N, C-alpha and C positions, 0 to 999 in steps of 0.2 A: 716567484720560485715555489713550486709545489714540493712539499715534503712527502715523500713516499716511503713505504716500508723498505724498499730496496736501498734508498739513500741512507736511511737510519741504520740498516744492516751493514752497509759498506763503512759507515763511520764507526760503528761498533767494532768491526773487524780491524780497521786501521788502529783504533785505540788499543785493542787487545794485542795486536802484533807489535806495536811500539812498546807497550808495557812488557810483553814477554821478552823482547830483545833486551830491554833495560834490566829486567830481573835476572835473566840468564847471564848477562854480562856482569852484573853485580855479584852473582854467585861465584863466577870465575875469579873475580878480584878477591872475594872473601876466601876462596880456596887457596889462592896463591899466598895470601897473608896469614894463613892458618887461623882464621877467625870463624865466628858463627856463620853457618851456611843456611841457605834457603832450603827448606825441606823438599825432597824429591817429589813428594805427592803434589805440592803446590806448583812445582815446575811442570809436571805432567798435566795437571788440571788447567793451567794457563794455556798450554798447547791445545788441549782437548776442546776448550771453550772458545776457540777462535784465534789463538795466538800462535798457531803452528808455524806459519811462515817466518814470523819474527824469531821464534825459538830455533828454527832450523838455520836461519842466517847466523844467529849468534853462535850456535853450535859449530858452524863451519868457520866463522871468522876467528873465534877464540879457541877452537879445538877443545870444546867443553862438552862433557857428557857424551862423548863419542864411543866409549867402551861398553857401556851398559846397553844390553840388547833392547830394552824397552824404550830407550832414548834413540839409539842408533836406527832402529827399524820403526818404532812406534810414531815418532814425530814426523818422519817423511810420509808415512801412511796417512796420518791426520792431515798433513798439508795437502796431499792429493785429494782427500775427501773434501776438505774445505774449498779447494780450487774447483772441484767438480760441482759442489753446491752453489758456488758463486756463478759459474757458467750456466747452470740450470736455471737459477733464479733470474739471471739477466736475460737469458733466452726466452723465458716464460713471460717476462715483463714486456718484451718488445714484440 
């Protein structure tokens, strides 16, 4: 099995999306229990650097961070950009 940049990139995206889903979910639990929260900058950066799909799913599942415009509109835009990048890279590879 040959290790290519595309495979490594897909693994990176999978790890980032799973991590973002877990961190966004953890932040929701912390918010419900009135405990220390994950900083919003960290949440946004996780979405920006590849975890946008996981962040978006967590936002929808837990109804979390849906009122602030930069989450409500920013995360879906990042998700579309990441999806477009994946499609482009996959098409270019084949």
